C-alpha positions in Angstrom: 97.5 274.5 109.6 99.9 277.5 108.9 99.3 281.2 109.9 99.8 284.2 107.5 101.0 287.5 108.3 102.1 290.0 105.7 103.5 294.1 106.5 102.3 296.9 104.0 104.4 299.6 105.8 103.5 302.3 103.2 99.7 302.5 104.6 100.5 301.1 108.2 98.5 298.5 107.6 98.8 294.2 108.5 97.5 291.2 107.1 96.8 288.1 109.3 95.6 284.7 107.9 94.1 282.3 110.5 91.0 279.7 111.2 88.5 279.8 113.5 86.7 277.1 115.3 83.0 277.1 114.4 80.3 274.9 115.4 76.8 273.3 114.0 74.9 271.6 116.4 77.6 269.6 118.2 79.8 269.3 116.1 82.8 271.7 116.1 85.1 272.2 113.0 87.7 274.6 111.5 86.8 277.2 108.6 87.2 275.9 105.5 88.6 278.7 104.2 91.4 280.8 106.5 89.8 284.7 107.7 91.9 287.6 106.9 92.1 290.5 109.8 92.7 293.7 108.3 93.9 295.7 110.5 96.8 298.5 111.6 100.4 296.8 112.3 100.2 296.0 115.7 96.9 295.1 116.5 96.7 291.5 116.7 99.8 291.9 119.0 97.4 294.5 121.0 94.6 291.7 121.0 97.2 288.9 122.9 98.6 291.7 125.2 94.9 292.6 126.0 93.9 288.7 126.9 93.0 287.9 130.2 95.4 284.7 130.4 95.0 283.9 133.9 91.1 283.8 133.4 88.5 282.6 130.8 90.2 285.0 128.2 92.8 281.9 127.1 89.8 279.5 125.8 88.3 282.5 123.9 91.8 283.2 122.3 92.6 279.6 121.5 88.9 279.1 120.0 89.5 281.6 117.9 93.2 281.9 116.7 95.1 279.2 117.4 93.1 275.8 118.4 94.0 273.8 115.4 97.4 274.3 114.9 97.5 273.4 118.6 95.8 270.4 118.4 97.6 269.3 114.9 101.1 270.2 116.8 99.7 267.4 119.6 98.2 265.2 117.4 100.4 265.2 114.3 99.1 262.0 112.7 96.0 263.0 112.9 96.7 265.6 109.7 94.6 264.9 106.7 97.3 265.5 103.3 96.6 266.6 100.1 93.8 269.3 99.6 90.7 269.3 102.5 89.0 272.7 103.0 87.8 271.3 106.5 90.8 269.9 108.1 89.4 269.3 111.8 85.9 268.3 112.6 85.0 267.0 116.5 81.9 266.4 118.4 81.0 268.6 121.5 83.0 266.5 124.3 86.4 265.9 122.3 86.3 269.5 121.3 85.8 270.8 125.1 87.8 267.8 126.1 90.8 269.3 124.2 90.1 272.8 124.6 90.3 272.3 128.1 93.6 270.9 127.7 95.0 274.1 125.8 94.1 276.0 128.3 96.3 273.8 130.9 99.0 273.4 128.5 99.7 276.9 127.0 99.0 278.7 129.8 102.3 279.3 131.3 103.9 280.2 127.8 101.5 282.4 126.9 101.6 284.5 130.0 105.6 284.3 130.0 105.2 286.2 126.2 102.9 288.6 127.3 105.4 289.8 129.6 107.9 290.1 127.4 106.6 292.1 124.8 105.4 294.4 127.9 109.1 294.3 129.1 110.5 295.2 125.6 107.8 298.4 125.3 108.5 299.6 128.3 105.2 299.0 130.0 105.1 297.2 133.5 105.6 293.6 133.5 106.0 290.6 136.2 109.8 290.3 136.4 109.8 287.0 138.7 108.2 285.6 135.3 110.6 287.3 132.3 114.0 287.7 134.5 115.1 284.7 135.4 118.7 284.1 135.3 118.3 280.3 136.5 119.2 278.6 133.5 118.9 274.9 133.3 121.9 274.5 130.8 121.9 270.3 131.5 118.4 270.6 129.6 119.0 273.1 126.4 117.5 271.5 123.3 120.7 271.5 120.6 120.9 274.5 118.2 118.7 273.6 115.4 120.1 274.4 111.4 116.4 275.5 110.5 116.8 278.1 113.2 120.4 279.6 112.1 119.3 279.9 108.6 116.3 282.0 109.5 118.3 283.9 111.8 121.0 284.9 109.1 117.7 285.8 106.9 116.4 288.3 109.4 119.5 289.9 110.5 120.1 290.1 106.4 116.8 291.5 105.9 117.4 294.1 108.7 120.2 294.9 107.9 119.3 296.0 104.2 116.6 298.5 106.0 119.5 300.2 107.8 121.7 300.5 104.5 118.8 302.1 103.1 118.3 304.1 106.1 121.6 305.6 106.2 121.9 306.1 102.4 118.9 308.6 103.3 120.6 310.0 106.3 123.7 310.9 104.2 121.8 312.5 101.4 120.1 314.2 103.7 123.6 315.6 105.7 124.6 317.0 102.0 121.1 318.4 100.4 120.2 320.3 104.1 122.9 320.0 106.7 121.0 322.4 109.2 117.6 319.8 109.3 120.5 316.8 109.9 122.1 318.9 112.6 118.4 318.7 114.4 118.0 314.9 113.6 121.3 314.1 114.4 120.6 316.4 118.6 117.2 314.9 118.7 118.7 311.8 117.7 121.2 311.8 120.7 118.9 313.1 123.1 116.5 310.4 122.6 119.1 307.8 123.4 120.9 309.4 126.4 117.3 309.9 127.9 116.3 305.9 127.2 112.7 307.2 126.1 112.6 304.9 122.9 112.7 300.9 122.4 115.9 299.2 123.1 116.4 298.1 119.1 119.2 296.3 120.2 118.4 293.6 122.8 116.1 291.9 121.0 117.6 288.6 121.7 114.6 287.8 123.9 112.0 288.4 121.1 114.3 286.3 119.0 113.9 283.3 121.4 110.8 283.2 120.4 110.6 282.6 116.7 110.3 278.8 116.4 109.4 278.3 113.0 109.2 280.9 110.3 109.3 281.1 106.8 108.8 283.4 103.4 106.4 283.1 100.9 106.2 285.3 97.8 103.7 284.0 96.0 100.8 285.0 98.2 98.9 281.7 97.2 97.0 281.3 100.6 95.9 284.8 100.4 94.1 284.4 97.0 92.9 281.4 98.1 91.0 283.6 100.6 89.5 286.3 98.4 92.4 289.1 99.1 95.2 290.1 96.6 98.1 291.8 98.0 99.7 292.3 94.5 98.4 295.5 94.6 99.8 296.5 97.6 103.2 297.7 98.4 104.1 294.2 100.2 107.2 292.5 98.2 106.4 289.2 100.4 104.4 287.2 103.5 105.5 285.2 106.4 104.4 282.0 107.2 104.4 279.4 110.4 102.5 277.3 112.1 103.5 278.6 115.9 101.5 281.5 116.5 104.3 282.4 119.1 106.6 282.8 116.2 103.7 285.3 113.7 103.7 287.7 117.1 107.3 287.7 117.5 107.5 289.1 114.0 104.8 291.2 114.3 106.2 292.5 117.5 109.5 293.1 115.4 108.1 295.0 112.5 105.7 297.3 114.9 108.5 298.9 117.0 110.5 299.3 113.7 108.6 302.3 113.1 110.2 304.3 116.2 106.4 306.4 116.2 104.8 302.9 117.3 104.0 302.5 121.1 101.7 301.4 123.5 100.2 302.6 126.2 98.1 301.7 128.9 94.5 303.2 129.3 94.4 304.9 132.7 90.6 304.5 132.2 90.1 301.0 131.4 93.3 299.6 131.8 93.6 298.1 128.7 96.4 298.2 126.0 96.4 300.8 122.9 98.1 302.3 120.4 97.7 306.2 120.8 96.7 308.2 117.6 99.3 310.8 118.4 102.1 311.4 121.3 99.4 314.1 122.4 97.0 311.3 123.6 98.9 308.4 125.6 96.2 309.2 129.0 93.1 307.1 127.1 92.3 304.8 124.7 89.3 305.5 122.3 87.3 302.5 123.2 83.5 302.4 124.0 83.6 302.2 128.5 80.4 303.3 129.1 77.3 304.9 127.9 77.9 304.8 124.9 81.0 307.1 125.9 84.7 306.3 125.3 87.3 306.3 127.7 89.2 309.4 126.1 86.0 311.2 126.4 84.9 309.8 130.2 88.9 311.0 130.9 88.0 314.4 129.7 85.5 314.4 131.7 87.0 313.3 134.8 90.3 315.9 134.1 87.5 318.7 133.6 85.7 317.9 136.9 89.7 318.0 138.9 89.9 321.1 137.2 86.6 322.0 138.4 87.4 321.2 142.3 90.9 323.2 141.8 88.8 326.3 140.9 89.0 328.5 144.2 85.7 331.0 142.8 84.1 327.6 142.5 84.9 326.6 146.3 83.9 330.4 147.1 81.0 329.6 145.4 80.0 326.3 147.0 80.8 327.9 150.3 78.8 330.9 149.9 75.9 328.6 149.2 76.2 326.4 152.3 76.5 329.6 154.4 73.3 330.7 153.1 71.6 327.2 153.5 72.9 327.1 156.8 71.3 330.0 158.4 68.5 329.2 157.0 68.5 325.9 159.0 69.3 328.3 162.2 67.3 331.1 161.7 64.3 330.6 159.2 63.9 334.4 158.9 62.2 335.6 155.8 65.2 337.4 154.8 67.6 334.7 155.0 65.4 332.1 153.3 65.0 335.4 150.4 68.8 335.6 150.5 69.1 331.7 150.0 66.9 331.3 147.2 67.6 334.9 145.1 71.2 333.4 145.8 69.9 330.0 144.4 68.3 330.8 141.3 70.4 333.4 140.0 73.7 331.2 141.3 72.5 328.6 138.8 72.5 331.0 135.6 76.1 333.1 137.1 77.7 329.4 137.5 76.9 328.4 133.8 77.7 331.3 132.4 81.2 331.2 134.1 81.7 327.5 133.4 81.0 328.5 129.8 83.3 331.3 129.8 80.3 333.9 128.8 81.3 336.2 131.9 85.2 336.4 133.1 86.8 335.2 136.1 86.7 338.9 138.0 83.0 338.9 137.0 81.7 335.8 138.4 84.1 336.6 141.7 82.6 340.0 142.1 79.0 338.9 141.9 79.7 336.4 145.0 81.4 338.7 146.8 78.7 341.0 146.0 76.2 338.5 147.8 78.7 338.1 150.9 78.1 341.8 151.8 74.3 341.5 151.7 
């Protein structure tokens, strides 16, 4: 079973073909036709980063994306040759037994990849998992000629992209020297501050690519009802190894300098910001049909109220009047408190809605202090 992934950089869209495991009664089988996930570039990577591989999330991820591929890597002799729309069919006990085995066997590799991606996204990661310099040279596998051929193909691909970029920069320098000077200044400023991705140090990401090929006919997409000939996509990648697919997606994602991933300060999930202003909270539903972004704005607003001196003065006056009622209980104390409470609701609402100025609200509070 192969995964396919294609990228349309013009529309920032990726097309991922994969096979889900479904069941009918006590029989589990891989879907006859591949599903196609049509999403912004980086979305599948995002799903991977947000999966809890220490918990039950790993089982869901394997079932949804890579059960069949792992199964046939483990049992290659059971793979059927020829055109078979249902490649894999298992009874429930065999399905569950293999699922639990796959969860145990793939866990460490998935967690390693997860932390490696986080490292190259300049996000917090577990250095004890990724930055291990104690390499066992005795067990290093010999170089695979196919891997060398692919690495050369990939280097040629990015060299071609770099050449086009340089040609465009030269044209910009000639046609608009001032704009080019501003671009160059900003580029070196970013480079100096190290605020962007380190494109030159992706050897670790390349190491995840074990099996990857190019395909130009899009036959698998046609069979799944997707016509890529109408899109700006010259070829697609395919592999039986999900790690290779994730690695190539990662490289395509960061090849656009505007792409970044952040961690939501509310739900702690990773997300791709819609713009450079909204980098604190994601736009996913979190609670009471509100997104983290909406809740985040509420939290920011409430924090701003805590630091508002006029509202603090308003609360202190309220507590002072309430204390007078508690201690003295006179008609005058009760009347002053009730009037402040009734009028205060109106004045506070007007202040928060910016219907009155800070001075007007402050003068009203001071006026009530003198009564």
